[in-house]
C-alpha positions as CSV (number, residue, x, y, z in Angstrom):
1,M,-36.0,-77.9,-28.4
2,A,-35.0,-74.5,-29.7
3,L,-38.1,-72.9,-28.0
4,G,-37.5,-74.8,-24.8
5,S,-33.8,-73.6,-24.8
6,L,-34.9,-70.0,-25.3
7,V,-37.4,-70.2,-22.4
8,L,-34.8,-71.7,-20.2
9,V,-32.2,-69.0,-21.1
10,L,-34.7,-66.2,-20.5
11,F,-35.7,-67.7,-17.2
12,L,-32.1,-68.0,-16.0
13,F,-31.4,-64.5,-17.3
14,F,-34.2,-62.9,-15.3
15,Q,-33.4,-64.9,-12.2
16,F,-29.8,-63.7,-12.4
17,L,-31.0,-60.1,-13.0
18,G,-33.3,-60.3,-10.0
19,L,-30.4,-61.4,-7.8
20,L,-28.2,-58.7,-9.2
21,T,-30.7,-55.9,-8.6
22,H,-32.2,-57.3,-5.4
23,H,-35.6,-57.3,-7.1
24,G,-38.5,-57.3,-4.6
25,E,-36.1,-57.1,-1.6
26,M,-36.7,-54.3,0.9
27,I,-34.4,-52.9,3.6
28,P,-35.2,-50.8,6.7
29,V,-34.2,-47.1,6.6
30,P,-31.4,-46.4,9.1
31,D,-31.6,-43.5,11.6
32,F,-29.6,-40.6,10.3
33,K,-30.8,-38.2,13.1
34,G,-28.0,-36.8,15.2
35,K,-25.3,-37.7,12.7
36,K,-22.8,-35.0,11.7
37,L,-22.2,-34.1,8.1
38,G,-18.7,-35.5,8.2
39,Q,-20.0,-38.9,9.4
40,L,-22.5,-39.5,6.7
41,E,-20.3,-41.1,4.0
42,A,-18.9,-43.7,6.5
43,F,-22.4,-44.3,7.9
44,I,-24.0,-44.9,4.5
45,E,-21.1,-47.0,3.1
46,D,-22.6,-50.4,3.8
47,K,-26.3,-49.5,3.7
48,E,-27.0,-49.9,0.0
49,L,-28.7,-46.5,0.1
50,S,-27.9,-43.0,-0.9
51,Y,-28.7,-39.6,0.7
52,A,-29.3,-36.0,-0.3
53,I,-29.4,-32.9,1.8
54,I,-32.4,-30.9,0.7
55,D,-32.7,-28.1,3.3
56,S,-31.2,-26.6,6.4
57,L,-33.2,-25.4,9.4
58,Y,-32.0,-23.0,12.2
59,L,-32.6,-24.4,15.6
60,P,-30.7,-22.4,18.3
61,E,-30.5,-25.3,20.7
62,E,-28.9,-27.6,18.1
63,E,-25.2,-27.8,17.1
64,P,-24.8,-26.7,13.5
65,G,-24.3,-29.4,10.8
66,I,-26.4,-32.1,12.5
67,V,-29.1,-34.1,10.8
68,I,-32.4,-33.2,12.5
69,R,-35.0,-34.7,10.1
70,Q,-35.1,-37.3,7.4
71,D,-37.6,-38.6,4.8
72,P,-38.5,-41.5,4.9
73,E,-38.4,-42.0,8.7
74,P,-36.2,-44.6,10.3
75,G,-37.4,-48.2,10.2
76,I,-39.6,-47.8,7.1
77,A,-38.9,-50.5,4.5
78,V,-37.6,-49.2,1.1
79,K,-36.0,-50.7,-2.0
80,H,-32.2,-50.9,-2.4
81,N,-30.4,-47.7,-3.5
82,R,-33.3,-45.5,-2.4
83,T,-32.3,-41.9,-1.7
84,I,-33.0,-40.7,1.8
85,Y,-33.6,-36.9,2.0
86,L,-32.0,-35.1,5.0
87,Y,-32.5,-31.8,6.8
88,V,-29.6,-30.4,8.7
89,S,-29.2,-27.7,11.3
90,S,-28.1,-24.4,10.0
91,K,-25.1,-22.4,11.2
92,M,-26.7,-19.0,10.8
93,P,-30.3,-18.0,11.8
94,P,-32.3,-16.8,8.8
95,Q,-33.3,-13.2,8.6
96,I,-37.0,-12.2,8.6
97,E,-38.8,-8.9,8.2
98,M,-39.3,-7.5,11.6
99,P,-43.0,-7.8,12.6
100,Q,-44.9,-4.9,14.0
101,F,-45.7,-5.4,17.7
102,A,-46.3,-1.7,18.6
103,D,-49.9,-0.6,18.7
104,R,-51.0,-4.1,19.6
105,S,-52.2,-5.5,22.9
106,L,-49.6,-7.1,25.1
107,R,-51.3,-10.5,24.8
108,Q,-51.3,-10.3,21.0
109,A,-47.7,-9.1,20.8
110,L,-46.4,-11.9,23.0
111,S,-48.3,-14.5,20.9
112,M,-46.8,-13.0,17.7
113,I,-43.2,-13.0,19.1
114,E,-43.4,-16.7,19.7
115,S,-45.1,-17.5,16.3
116,Y,-42.3,-15.6,14.4
117,G,-39.5,-17.6,16.1
118,L,-38.3,-14.6,18.2
119,K,-37.6,-14.5,21.9
120,Q,-39.4,-12.5,24.6
121,G,-37.3,-9.8,26.0
122,K,-37.8,-7.4,28.8
123,I,-41.3,-5.9,29.4
124,S,-41.4,-2.4,30.9
125,F,-44.1,0.1,31.5
126,E,-44.7,3.8,31.1
127,S,-47.6,6.2,30.9
128,G,-49.8,5.5,27.9
129,D,-52.8,3.5,26.8
130,E,-53.2,0.7,29.3
131,G,-52.2,-2.7,28.0
132,A,-51.1,-1.4,24.6
133,V,-47.6,-1.9,23.3
134,L,-46.1,1.6,22.8
135,R,-42.7,0.6,21.3
136,Q,-40.6,-2.5,20.6
137,V,-36.9,-2.6,21.3
138,V,-34.6,-4.8,19.2
139,N,-30.8,-4.9,19.6
140,G,-30.9,-1.8,21.8
141,K,-32.9,0.3,19.3
142,S,-36.5,1.4,19.9
143,Y,-39.1,1.3,17.1
144,T,-42.6,2.8,17.0
145,A,-45.4,1.4,14.8
146,E,-45.1,4.4,12.5
147,E,-41.4,3.8,11.9
148,I,-42.0,0.1,11.0
149,K,-44.8,0.9,8.7
150,S,-42.9,3.7,7.0
151,A,-39.8,1.5,6.4
152,K,-42.0,-1.2,4.9
153,A,-43.9,1.2,2.7
154,G,-40.5,2.5,1.4
155,G,-39.5,-1.0,0.4
156,Q,-36.8,-1.2,3.0
157,P,-38.3,-3.1,6.0
158,F,-36.2,-3.7,9.1
159,L,-34.6,-7.2,9.0
160,I,-33.8,-9.2,12.1
161,K,-32.5,-12.7,12.8
162,K,-34.8,-15.5,14.1
163,G,-34.2,-16.0,17.8
164,T,-33.6,-12.3,18.4
165,P,-35.0,-11.1,21.8
166,V,-37.7,-8.4,21.4
167,S,-38.4,-6.1,24.4
168,L,-41.7,-4.3,24.7
169,V,-42.7,-1.0,26.3
170,V,-46.3,-1.2,27.4
171,G,-48.7,1.6,28.5
172,Q,-49.8,1.5,32.1
173,G,-52.5,4.1,32.0
174,S,-52.3,7.7,33.0
175,G,-51.5,8.3,36.7
176,S,-51.2,4.5,37.5
177,M,-48.5,3.6,40.0
178,L,-46.4,0.6,39.3
179,T,-46.3,-2.2,41.9
180,D,-44.6,-5.5,42.2
181,Y,-46.3,-8.4,40.4
182,F,-45.6,-12.0,41.2
183,S,-46.7,-15.6,40.8
184,V,-49.6,-17.0,42.9
185,S,-49.5,-20.5,41.3
186,G,-50.4,-23.2,43.7
187,M,-52.2,-20.9,46.1
188,A,-55.9,-21.3,47.1
189,L,-58.1,-18.9,45.2
190,S,-59.0,-16.8,48.2
191,E,-55.3,-16.4,49.2
192,A,-54.3,-15.5,45.6
193,L,-57.0,-12.8,45.4
194,N,-55.9,-11.4,48.8
195,R,-52.2,-11.3,47.6
196,L,-53.1,-9.6,44.3
197,S,-55.6,-7.1,45.9
198,S,-53.7,-4.3,44.1
199,F,-55.0,-5.6,40.7
200,S,-58.3,-6.2,39.1
201,C,-58.5,-10.0,39.0
202,K,-60.7,-12.0,36.7
203,V,-61.1,-15.7,37.7
204,V,-61.4,-18.4,35.0
205,F,-62.7,-21.7,36.4
206,D,-62.0,-25.1,35.0
207,A,-65.0,-27.0,33.8
208,G,-66.7,-29.2,36.4
209,I,-65.5,-27.4,39.5
210,S,-67.7,-28.4,42.4
211,D,-66.2,-26.3,45.2
212,S,-64.7,-22.9,44.4
213,L,-63.1,-22.7,47.9
214,S,-61.0,-25.8,47.1
215,C,-59.7,-24.4,43.8
216,K,-56.0,-23.5,43.3
217,V,-54.4,-21.2,40.8
218,Y,-52.4,-23.1,38.1
219,R,-51.8,-20.2,35.6
220,Q,-52.1,-16.5,35.4
221,Y,-51.9,-13.7,32.8
222,P,-49.8,-11.7,32.4
223,D,-47.1,-14.3,33.0
224,P,-45.1,-13.2,36.1
225,A,-42.0,-14.9,34.7
226,I,-42.0,-12.1,32.1
227,V,-43.8,-9.2,33.7
228,K,-42.3,-8.1,37.1
229,Q,-44.3,-4.9,37.7
230,L,-47.8,-3.8,36.8
231,G,-49.8,-0.6,37.2
232,Q,-52.2,-0.7,40.2
233,G,-55.6,-1.7,39.1
234,S,-54.3,-3.5,36.0
235,N,-56.3,-6.5,34.8
236,V,-55.0,-10.0,35.8
237,S,-56.5,-13.3,34.8
238,L,-56.3,-16.2,37.2
239,F,-57.0,-19.8,35.9
240,V,-58.1,-22.1,38.7
241,T,-58.6,-25.9,39.0
242,E,-59.3,-28.7,41.4
243,D,-56.7,-30.9,39.6
244,D,-53.4,-30.7,41.5
245,A,-51.6,-32.3,38.5
246,K,-52.1,-29.0,36.5
247,I,-50.1,-27.0,39.1
248,Q,-46.4,-26.5,38.3
249,P,-44.5,-26.2,41.6
250,D,-41.5,-24.5,39.9
251,K,-43.7,-21.5,39.2
252,I,-44.7,-21.0,42.7
253,N,-43.0,-18.0,44.4
254,P,-44.2,-18.0,48.0
255,N,-41.7,-15.3,49.1
256,D,-43.1,-12.6,46.8
């Protein structure tokens, strides 16, 4: 009888403990995204969960102090009192060491600007090695490759905030005259080549094209949304397709 009583007491104890701790019960993670920091306490009050802010990220398009990511994601089943880790938008953009764009090709510099979280600024041209970035301009100050390398070697690299616009001064070749450059997106290939006759055009065909005469331009490099003038004879790449779905009408500029 004593042994039976002990087993019964232990059974009831663990049953009560399971009810008290919600043993084995799972709850879905709520969606914290978009919540402001001041709303989190009220939001979590009845959720039987806790939260911890572990990092802040600078996103210029987001209002500061907003939850932008969480771990685990919404809807995932977790145990009671689980801690949800939150990432919030930062008020100030982080500073980074200014990359060197000078002495690189224009294509490479534009790709680097995007990869470093910076913005493309104005692109201008002057006499120099054709297609090479001669200088970069940040916050109104011009920097050469030598200046950037020297500052880094001296242990005092130039610092800039993420999201800062970077303008580039590009070589146009000696004696090359500048001329207007414009979009030919949506034009038939023959018409585009005629309109860009001042430049040296390279055509890149989509795979599987059956009739080059029916092709239309869907992309070009340099991007005319960024570069407004080019030296006569400059290299221009035209990407053509038979698939009208690839053409973006908002980039077509028939008046140029």
